[in-house]
Structures are given as structure tokens and as C-alpha cells.
N, C-alpha and C positions, 0 to 999 in steps of 0.2 A: 875543506874539503873535498878531494874527486869524489863524483859517484862511481862505482862500480860500474862495468857495462851490464849486469843482471838488472840492478838498480834504474839502470836508463831505459831499459827492456820494459820493465815494469810499470815506469812511468809512461812512455810512449801507448804502452796497451791501455793503462790506466784512460788515456786520454782519445780512444779512440771512439767516437761517440756513439749512440744508440741508433741501429738503422742504418750503420758502417759496417764495413769489414776491412783488412788490411791483410796485406801474403805476412807470412814468415821473413822472407828476404826485406819487404817494406819496414817490416819493424827494426829487423837487425840493421839496414840502412840509416833508418831515422835515429838509431841509439847510436851511430857511429863505426858500425863494423858490417858491411854492407855483405861480405862474404860468411856471418856467422846465423845465415837462417838456422840453423841444424843444433844451435846451441839456443836460437829462439824457441825452438818447439821441444826442446830438453826443458826450459825454464814453466814452457804453459803446460806440458805433462809433466810436473811436479807443483805447480800451482792449486793452494787451494784457498788461497786469498781472494775473496769475495769482492773484495774492493777493484780486482784485477779483472778486467771482463776477458778470459783468454777464449772463451767462445766467440770472439772477434776478429779471431787470427786464422785465417786458410792458407791452402795452397796454393801455391802459385799456377796451377795450372786451372784455378778455379773451383777445385773438388773442396769440401768442407775438413776432410780431415778426421783425426779422433778428437775427442773429449776426455778428461779427466773425470767426468762427473755425468756417467750416466752412458757414455761412448758417442757415434757420431748420430745418431736417431736426435739423441736430447742436445745434441750441437743444433741440427737441422732446424729442431722445436723451436729453440732459443731465436734463431738468426729470423725464421717464418716470423714469430710471436713480434718482433722487434721491427720488422718490416728488410730488414737488411737483402733478404733473398725471397723469391716468390717460392708455393708450393711446387 
């Protein structure tokens, strides 16, 4: 059975190691549709599966972006704790 694009995106994000980040566009490209960064953002916005570390997905300009589990401050704190970014 063929995986949906969303399933591929979730698998890519699950594969982002602790201490690393990937852009929405990078996730889209790795999942097979380089032009679907906004779709990736939508999936992450609505993701509440704790096995999908959506806080590790950031904007292409290097800014953190929002986070559906506490806003950008919570996302920043998680990324600092994991060593992906500095204070």
C-alpha cells in the first residue's frame, strides 16, 4: 500500500534526531513534494501525536515559528533543552 504524503511527512519528522532541526521545506522535499512546505506546516499545526517531534521543524529563514503545544516560547525552550539552538 502506498503511503500518503501526510504519512511520509510524519515519518520524516519522526526521523529528525534530538538536537537537530529541519525546515518545513526540507521536510516537504524529503517526503517527496518540495513545494509543499505550507502543507507540512498545516500537519505540524494539527499534530498532537507525541511520537512526532513537530517542535523540531522550523521556518526556512531560521526563525522558530509557532508551536501548537504552548506557542513559540515552549518550542524555543524544548529546542534549547535538546541542544538544537542556543539561548
